Each structure stands twice: as structure tokens, then as C-alpha cells.
N, C-alpha and C positions, 0 to 999 in steps of 0.2 A: 504493500500500500504506500509506504513512503516514497518508493521509487516511482510509482504511478503519479503521485502528487507532484513530485519533482519534475517529471516529464511534462505534465500538464502546465505547470508554472513556466517551464522553459519555452514551450510552444506559445503560450499566451504572451510572454515577454517579447518573443521574436515578432509576433503579429503586431503588437503595440509599437515596437521600434520601427517596423517597416512603415506603418501608417504615419507615425510622426515624421519619418524621413520624407515620405512622399508629399505629405501635406505641408510640411514646414519649409520646403525648398521649392521655389517656383522657377528658378533658372536652371543651373546645372551644367551648362556648356562651358567648359574651362579651357578650350583650345586657345593657344596663343600663337603658335606657328608650327609648321610641319618640321619633322626631324630633317636637318639639312642634308644628311647623307642618304642617298637612295639605296645604299648597300645594306642599311640597317633593316632587319626584318623582325616581324613579330616572333617572339619565342613560342615554339609549338607546345601544345598540350599544357596550357596554363592551369595551375591548381584551382583558380577561381576566375570567373568573369564577373566584374562589378558593373553596375548600371548607375549612371548619374541621370537625374531627371532631365529630359530634353527641354531645351530653352523655349519658353512660350512668350518671351518678351519681344521677340522680333518676328519677322515673317508676315505673311498676308493671311488674315483670318476673315472669312466671309461666312458667318454662321447664323445670321439673322438675329444677332444680339449686340447690345452695347452696354457701356457703363458697368455696373456691378454684375449684371447677368453675364456679360462677356468675360469678366475676370473669373467668375465662378466656373463658367463653362471651360475655360482654358485649364484651370487647375484640375477639374474633374477629368478632363481629357488627358492631361499629362499623367495623372495617377493611373488611370485605366491603361494607357499605353505602356507604362512601366511594368504593370502586372503582366500584360500579354507578352511583352518582350522577355521578361524574366522566364515565363513558362516556356517560351520558344527556345531561349538560349540554354535552358537547363538540359536540353537534349544533347548539347555539345560539351558542357562542363558545369560543375556546381556554380550557380549564379545567385547573386543577391544585390540589393541596392546598397549604396555606400555613400557616405558623406564625402564631398570632394575635398574637404579640409582635413580629412582623417583617413588617408589612403595607405594601404599596406605597401610593402616593397616588392611584392610579386603578384603576378596575375595581369589580366587585361582589364582596362576600363573602357566602357562604351558610353560615349556622350554624344550629344547632337543638338540640332535645331529643328524645330518645325518651320519649314520655309513656306509652305502653302497648305492651308486647310480650308477647303470650300465644302459646305454642307450640301449644296445643290438643292433639288426639290424632289421630295418623294412623290408628290402628286404627278409631276411631269414624268418621272421615271415609270410610274405605274400606268398612267393613262395614255402617254404618248410613246414612250420607249424610243428606240433608235438613237440612244445617246443623249436625249433631252433630259435636263435636270441632273446629270451625272455629278458625282462628287469628285473632288481632287484632294489628294494628300501627298505631299512631298516633304522629304526630310534630307538634311545633310548630317552624315554620321562621322564621328571622329573616334578612332580607336587608339588607345595608349597601351604600351607595354610598361607596366609600372616598375619593372626591374631595370628599365633603360631611362625613362623620363616620365615625370608626372605632369609636365607642362607642355611637352612637344609630342604631337601625335605622329604615329607611324603610318596610319592608314586613314584615308578619307574617301567617302563615296556618297553619292546621292541616290535616293530611292524615289521611285515614281516618275522618273524621267527616262526618255527613250535614247538619249545620246550618251554612250559610255565615255565619250571624250571629256565629259565634265567631271569624271573621277580624277582625284588628285591624291598625292601623298605617296610616301615610300612604300613600294610593294603593292599598291592598290591594283585591283583588277576590275574588269567590267564585262557586262554582257554585250552581245552584238546590238547595234542600233536597232531600236524598235522592239526589243525584248527586255523583260526584267531579268534578274539573276536566276529566276526559275524557268526562263524560257517562255514566259507568258507575254502576249502582246500588251503593250502599254500605249497610252496616248497622253500628250501634254494637255489635252482638253478634258479628257475624261478620267485621268488619274488611273488608279488600279482597281476600281470597283464601283458598285452601284450604291454604296452606303459607307459612312465613316467607320462603322463597326467592321465591315468587310475590309475596308482600306487598312484599318489598324492591323488586322490579322495578316493581311498580305504583306504589309510593310515589315512587320516583325519577322515574317518568314523570309522575306528578301534579305533582311539584315543577317539572319542566321546563315542563309545560303552564301552570302558574301564572305562570312567569317570561316565557314567550314573548311575551305581549302587550306587555310593557314594552320589548322590543327594538326 
């Protein structure tokens, strides 16, 4: 019984810590500059992958809200995205959120920006179809190898865009133009799906697909 109680207390503590982390930090993108040497590569098989909340203070947001409602929408969106991304990256390595001012000396850190979040119109998608009312979600992702640098990223790429030439950073890779990292057709007009929930899932899957070859 004492062991069971200790386990329950530990799980509860981790849940509270994760919630505090996600709700208490609204930015999270810590990139300053890419690693200057193109020969530096991510260390394979990281013991952990850490996630910093993606930056919601920049980018283009068209979600039918403003003022306090927009602020709350962004925070909720950021929190949900981090949860989905954590679940996806757990398939590659143990993954957890992490404060950017309390980083360990080993593992990878995944940070980024939301560059475009358009909610579109569900009514148009349902009644008209053919691409009308589609959503758009695009991000810029920065990956750090904490054993090399906590301020200079080794890998950078964009999701939800068809042009792989926009990928930058040491060792970055891209999909052929017009395809996502999963080989799915993408469009700069329609993004990756017909709803932001679907876009979130596909974006997180695309991030995982970009990272998988470096493991």
C-alpha cells in the first residue's frame, strides 16, 4: 500500500508540473542563431527529447477572435499542441516538457514558432468543399543538441509548406517540393488538413518524421 500511494503521488506531481509548465510559459522559442559549422550533427539516440512550448507571440493568427479571447485561444492551442507533440515524439525516445531556463546537459530540445494559424470555416468546408474554408497551420521548428549548445540550434525546418528549400540549419533535411515529410500533398493555401485538430496531428507527425532519420 505505501508503494501504491507513493506511485500515485508521483504521477499526480508529474501531471501538476506539466500543467504548470505549459500554462505558465507562453513563449518558449529560444533560438538565437544556427550552429555555425555545418559539420556538427545531432547526437543519435538521445536519452530524452525535451519540448519547449512553441512561441505564440509572433506569426499570423486568423481564428475569429481578438482581445482576451484570442490570448486564451493561443494559450489553449499551445498547450494542446505540446501534448500531441509529446505523444508523437514518445514513439522515438522518452519525451517531456522542460523549462528553457533549466535545461539538462544531454538530450534534444525541440522548440519552435507558430508562423501561420488560420481556422478557416467549417461551414464552407462542409457545404461547399473543394478546398473552400480550409485551415492553414505552419510552424518553424528548431532542434538543439543540449550536449553541444543550449542556445544554437543544429536543425531547423518548416512544417506545412511545400518548398523544402526553406529548410535551414546544420544537417537539416526536406521532402520533395509539394510533399510533406510523410509524402502527403500539401498546399500553401490549404495547409495540411481540413481542421486545426487534424492540422495539429499532422504537424506533430511531420515533426517526428523529420527527426526520425537522425536517431
